[in-house]
MIMI-48988 format. One record per residue (C-alpha): x, y, z. Coordinates in nm, 2 decimals, always signed. Layout:
<sites>
<site><X>X</X><Y>Y</Y><Z>Z</Z></site>
...
</sites>
This chain:
<sites>
<site><X>+0.00</X><Y>+0.00</Y><Z>+0.00</Z></site>
<site><X>+0.11</X><Y>+0.36</Y><Z>-0.07</Z></site>
<site><X>+0.07</X><Y>+0.47</Y><Z>+0.29</Z></site>
<site><X>+0.27</X><Y>+0.20</Y><Z>+0.47</Z></site>
<site><X>+0.56</X><Y>+0.43</Y><Z>+0.57</Z></site>
<site><X>+0.34</X><Y>+0.70</Y><Z>+0.74</Z></site>
<site><X>+0.26</X><Y>+0.76</Y><Z>+1.10</Z></site>
<site><X>-0.06</X><Y>+0.61</Y><Z>+1.24</Z></site>
<site><X>-0.24</X><Y>+0.95</Y><Z>+1.25</Z></site>
<site><X>-0.14</X><Y>+1.03</Y><Z>+0.89</Z></site>
<site><X>-0.24</X><Y>+0.68</Y><Z>+0.78</Z></site>
<site><X>-0.58</X><Y>+0.71</Y><Z>+0.94</Z></site>
<site><X>-0.64</X><Y>+1.05</Y><Z>+0.77</Z></site>
<site><X>-0.54</X><Y>+0.92</Y><Z>+0.43</Z></site>
<site><X>-0.75</X><Y>+0.61</Y><Z>+0.47</Z></site>
<site><X>-1.05</X><Y>+0.83</Y><Z>+0.56</Z></site>
<site><X>-0.98</X><Y>+1.04</Y><Z>+0.26</Z></site>
<site><X>-0.95</X><Y>+0.74</Y><Z>+0.03</Z></site>
<site><X>-1.29</X><Y>+0.61</Y><Z>+0.17</Z></site>
<site><X>-1.44</X><Y>+0.95</Y><Z>+0.10</Z></site>
<site><X>-1.31</X><Y>+0.95</Y><Z>-0.26</Z></site>
<site><X>-1.44</X><Y>+0.60</Y><Z>-0.30</Z></site>
<site><X>-1.78</X><Y>+0.70</Y><Z>-0.16</Z></site>
<site><X>-1.81</X><Y>+1.00</Y><Z>-0.39</Z></site>
<site><X>-1.72</X><Y>+0.78</Y><Z>-0.69</Z></site>
<site><X>-1.98</X><Y>+0.52</Y><Z>-0.58</Z></site>
<site><X>-2.24</X><Y>+0.80</Y><Z>-0.52</Z></site>
<site><X>-2.18</X><Y>+0.93</Y><Z>-0.87</Z></site>
<site><X>-2.29</X><Y>+0.58</Y><Z>-1.00</Z></site>
<site><X>-2.63</X><Y>+0.60</Y><Z>-0.82</Z></site>
<site><X>-2.89</X><Y>+0.68</Y><Z>-1.08</Z></site>
<site><X>-3.10</X><Y>+0.90</Y><Z>-0.85</Z></site>
<site><X>-2.80</X><Y>+1.11</Y><Z>-0.75</Z></site>
<site><X>-2.60</X><Y>+1.10</Y><Z>-1.07</Z></site>
<site><X>-2.63</X><Y>+1.46</Y><Z>-1.19</Z></site>
<site><X>-2.52</X><Y>+1.63</Y><Z>-0.87</Z></site>
<site><X>-2.27</X><Y>+1.37</Y><Z>-0.75</Z></site>
<site><X>-2.10</X><Y>+1.34</Y><Z>-1.08</Z></site>
<site><X>-2.02</X><Y>+1.71</Y><Z>-1.07</Z></site>
<site><X>-1.90</X><Y>+1.69</Y><Z>-0.72</Z></site>
<site><X>-1.70</X><Y>+1.38</Y><Z>-0.80</Z></site>
<site><X>-1.53</X><Y>+1.55</Y><Z>-1.09</Z></site>
<site><X>-1.45</X><Y>+1.86</Y><Z>-0.88</Z></site>
<site><X>-1.29</X><Y>+1.65</Y><Z>-0.61</Z></site>
<site><X>-1.09</X><Y>+1.44</Y><Z>-0.86</Z></site>
<site><X>-0.97</X><Y>+1.76</Y><Z>-1.04</Z></site>
<site><X>-0.86</X><Y>+1.91</Y><Z>-0.72</Z></site>
<site><X>-0.66</X><Y>+1.60</Y><Z>-0.62</Z></site>
<site><X>-0.50</X><Y>+1.59</Y><Z>-0.97</Z></site>
<site><X>-0.40</X><Y>+1.95</Y><Z>-0.95</Z></site>
<site><X>-0.24</X><Y>+1.88</Y><Z>-0.61</Z></site>
<site><X>-0.05</X><Y>+1.59</Y><Z>-0.77</Z></site>
<site><X>+0.07</X><Y>+1.81</Y><Z>-1.04</Z></site>
<site><X>+0.18</X><Y>+2.08</Y><Z>-0.80</Z></site>
<site><X>+0.36</X><Y>+1.83</Y><Z>-0.58</Z></site>
<site><X>+0.53</X><Y>+1.67</Y><Z>-0.88</Z></site>
<site><X>+0.64</X><Y>+2.00</Y><Z>-1.03</Z></site>
<site><X>+0.78</X><Y>+2.13</Y><Z>-0.71</Z></site>
<site><X>+0.71</X><Y>+2.45</Y><Z>-0.52</Z></site>
<site><X>+0.58</X><Y>+2.76</Y><Z>-0.69</Z></site>
<site><X>+0.55</X><Y>+3.12</Y><Z>-0.57</Z></site>
<site><X>+0.19</X><Y>+3.05</Y><Z>-0.48</Z></site>
<site><X>+0.30</X><Y>+2.80</Y><Z>-0.21</Z></site>
<site><X>+0.62</X><Y>+2.96</Y><Z>-0.11</Z></site>
<site><X>+0.56</X><Y>+2.99</Y><Z>+0.26</Z></site>
<site><X>+0.66</X><Y>+2.69</Y><Z>+0.46</Z></site>
<site><X>+0.33</X><Y>+2.67</Y><Z>+0.64</Z></site>
<site><X>+0.12</X><Y>+2.67</Y><Z>+0.32</Z></site>
<site><X>+0.36</X><Y>+2.42</Y><Z>+0.16</Z></site>
<site><X>+0.34</X><Y>+2.19</Y><Z>+0.46</Z></site>
<site><X>-0.04</X><Y>+2.20</Y><Z>+0.46</Z></site>
<site><X>-0.06</X><Y>+2.14</Y><Z>+0.08</Z></site>
<site><X>+0.18</X><Y>+1.85</Y><Z>+0.09</Z></site>
<site><X>+0.00</X><Y>+1.69</Y><Z>+0.39</Z></site>
<site><X>-0.27</X><Y>+1.57</Y><Z>+0.14</Z></site>
<site><X>-0.15</X><Y>+1.28</Y><Z>-0.07</Z></site>
<site><X>-0.33</X><Y>+1.31</Y><Z>-0.40</Z></site>
<site><X>-0.27</X><Y>+0.94</Y><Z>-0.47</Z></site>
<site><X>-0.58</X><Y>+0.88</Y><Z>-0.26</Z></site>
<site><X>-0.77</X><Y>+0.93</Y><Z>-0.59</Z></site>
<site><X>-0.59</X><Y>+0.63</Y><Z>-0.74</Z></site>
<site><X>-0.65</X><Y>+0.43</Y><Z>-0.42</Z></site>
<site><X>-1.02</X><Y>+0.53</Y><Z>-0.43</Z></site>
<site><X>-1.06</X><Y>+0.43</Y><Z>-0.80</Z></site>
<site><X>-0.89</X><Y>+0.10</Y><Z>-0.73</Z></site>
<site><X>-1.10</X><Y>+0.03</Y><Z>-0.43</Z></site>
<site><X>-1.42</X><Y>+0.10</Y><Z>-0.63</Z></site>
<site><X>-1.31</X><Y>-0.09</Y><Z>-0.94</Z></site>
<site><X>-1.24</X><Y>-0.40</Y><Z>-0.74</Z></site>
<site><X>-1.60</X><Y>-0.42</Y><Z>-0.61</Z></site>
<site><X>-1.84</X><Y>-0.69</Y><Z>-0.72</Z></site>
<site><X>-2.08</X><Y>-0.47</Y><Z>-0.93</Z></site>
<site><X>-2.00</X><Y>-0.50</Y><Z>-1.30</Z></site>
<site><X>-2.16</X><Y>-0.16</Y><Z>-1.38</Z></site>
<site><X>-1.90</X><Y>+0.02</Y><Z>-1.16</Z></site>
<site><X>-1.65</X><Y>+0.01</Y><Z>-1.45</Z></site>
<site><X>-1.83</X><Y>+0.30</Y><Z>-1.62</Z></site>
<site><X>-1.80</X><Y>+0.53</Y><Z>-1.33</Z></site>
<site><X>-1.44</X><Y>+0.45</Y><Z>-1.28</Z></site>
<site><X>-1.38</X><Y>+0.52</Y><Z>-1.65</Z></site>
<site><X>-1.55</X><Y>+0.86</Y><Z>-1.58</Z></site>
<site><X>-1.31</X><Y>+0.92</Y><Z>-1.29</Z></site>
<site><X>-1.00</X><Y>+0.82</Y><Z>-1.49</Z></site>
<site><X>-1.12</X><Y>+1.04</Y><Z>-1.78</Z></site>
<site><X>-1.14</X><Y>+1.33</Y><Z>-1.55</Z></site>
<site><X>-0.77</X><Y>+1.26</Y><Z>-1.45</Z></site>
<site><X>-0.67</X><Y>+1.24</Y><Z>-1.81</Z></site>
<site><X>-0.86</X><Y>+1.55</Y><Z>-1.92</Z></site>
<site><X>-0.73</X><Y>+1.76</Y><Z>-1.63</Z></site>
<site><X>-0.36</X><Y>+1.66</Y><Z>-1.69</Z></site>
<site><X>-0.40</X><Y>+1.71</Y><Z>-2.06</Z></site>
<site><X>-0.56</X><Y>+2.05</Y><Z>-2.01</Z></site>
<site><X>-0.27</X><Y>+2.16</Y><Z>-1.78</Z></site>
<site><X>+0.02</X><Y>+2.03</Y><Z>-1.99</Z></site>
<site><X>-0.13</X><Y>+2.03</Y><Z>-2.34</Z></site>
<site><X>-0.06</X><Y>+1.66</Y><Z>-2.37</Z></site>
<site><X>-0.08</X><Y>+1.35</Y><Z>-2.15</Z></site>
<site><X>+0.22</X><Y>+1.39</Y><Z>-1.91</Z></site>
<site><X>+0.35</X><Y>+1.03</Y><Z>-1.93</Z></site>
<site><X>+0.60</X><Y>+1.10</Y><Z>-1.65</Z></site>
<site><X>+0.34</X><Y>+1.20</Y><Z>-1.39</Z></site>
<site><X>+0.35</X><Y>+0.94</Y><Z>-1.11</Z></site>
<site><X>-0.03</X><Y>+0.94</Y><Z>-1.09</Z></site>
<site><X>-0.05</X><Y>+0.73</Y><Z>-1.41</Z></site>
<site><X>+0.23</X><Y>+0.50</Y><Z>-1.31</Z></site>
<site><X>+0.07</X><Y>+0.43</Y><Z>-0.98</Z></site>
<site><X>-0.27</X><Y>+0.38</Y><Z>-1.14</Z></site>
<site><X>-0.11</X><Y>+0.13</Y><Z>-1.39</Z></site>
<site><X>+0.06</X><Y>-0.06</Y><Z>-1.11</Z></site>
<site><X>-0.24</X><Y>-0.07</Y><Z>-0.89</Z></site>
<site><X>-0.48</X><Y>-0.20</Y><Z>-1.15</Z></site>
<site><X>-0.23</X><Y>-0.45</Y><Z>-1.28</Z></site>
<site><X>-0.21</X><Y>-0.59</Y><Z>-0.92</Z></site>
<site><X>-0.59</X><Y>-0.63</Y><Z>-0.93</Z></site>
<site><X>-0.54</X><Y>-0.90</Y><Z>-1.19</Z></site>
<site><X>-0.36</X><Y>-1.12</Y><Z>-0.93</Z></site>
<site><X>-0.63</X><Y>-1.10</Y><Z>-0.67</Z></site>
<site><X>-0.85</X><Y>-1.41</Y><Z>-0.59</Z></site>
<site><X>-1.19</X><Y>-1.26</Y><Z>-0.66</Z></site>
<site><X>-1.32</X><Y>-1.26</Y><Z>-1.02</Z></site>
<site><X>-1.46</X><Y>-0.91</Y><Z>-0.99</Z></site>
<site><X>-1.13</X><Y>-0.76</Y><Z>-0.89</Z></site>
<site><X>-0.97</X><Y>-0.93</Y><Z>-1.19</Z></site>
<site><X>-1.24</X><Y>-0.81</Y><Z>-1.41</Z></site>
<site><X>-1.20</X><Y>-0.45</Y><Z>-1.28</Z></site>
<site><X>-0.82</X><Y>-0.47</Y><Z>-1.33</Z></site>
<site><X>-0.86</X><Y>-0.60</Y><Z>-1.69</Z></site>
<site><X>-1.12</X><Y>-0.35</Y><Z>-1.79</Z></site>
<site><X>-0.91</X><Y>-0.06</Y><Z>-1.65</Z></site>
<site><X>-0.59</X><Y>-0.19</Y><Z>-1.83</Z></site>
<site><X>-0.80</X><Y>-0.21</Y><Z>-2.15</Z></site>
<site><X>-0.90</X><Y>+0.15</Y><Z>-2.09</Z></site>
<site><X>-0.54</X><Y>+0.25</Y><Z>-2.03</Z></site>
<site><X>-0.44</X><Y>+0.08</Y><Z>-2.35</Z></site>
<site><X>-0.70</X><Y>+0.27</Y><Z>-2.54</Z></site>
<site><X>-0.64</X><Y>+0.61</Y><Z>-2.39</Z></site>
<site><X>-0.27</X><Y>+0.64</Y><Z>-2.30</Z></site>
<site><X>+0.00</X><Y>+0.73</Y><Z>-2.55</Z></site>
<site><X>+0.21</X><Y>+0.45</Y><Z>-2.70</Z></site>
<site><X>+0.53</X><Y>+0.57</Y><Z>-2.53</Z></site>
<site><X>+0.36</X><Y>+0.54</Y><Z>-2.18</Z></site>
<site><X>+0.24</X><Y>+0.19</Y><Z>-2.28</Z></site>
<site><X>+0.59</X><Y>+0.08</Y><Z>-2.39</Z></site>
<site><X>+0.74</X><Y>+0.22</Y><Z>-2.06</Z></site>
<site><X>+0.48</X><Y>+0.04</Y><Z>-1.85</Z></site>
<site><X>+0.45</X><Y>-0.30</Y><Z>-2.02</Z></site>
</sites>
């Protein structure tokens, strides 16, 4: 798990955030709540992706003070990947569509910021590794979720990324 090297309090906070992200993704799949929760889900995912980009690219004048930087870096945006993996490994086959929606938000946000898919962004590498590990779980639905997500990555990611993460 991504959070193994953290202190117990940080682990608990990130686990709670991962469950919150998973809950929002699952709520966006509910037909009676879809319109409102999809918008909220997209906003949360975009926010976490922007945090991942800021953390990857280093500090900027906007987060120059140590206090602001510490608070910004206290949130691990990889919880969005953990949340997607948690949801995609659930038993419901219809969950694939909402996870594709979540991954598309990640792809569109990074493409909008960089002008192309940033193949060196760790967000995509961690996503690839996590969904590949789903294929080795015992349950059929986790394997199905992993295979469907890998298929989506094969369709959407640039060839260079695919060759680097075979």
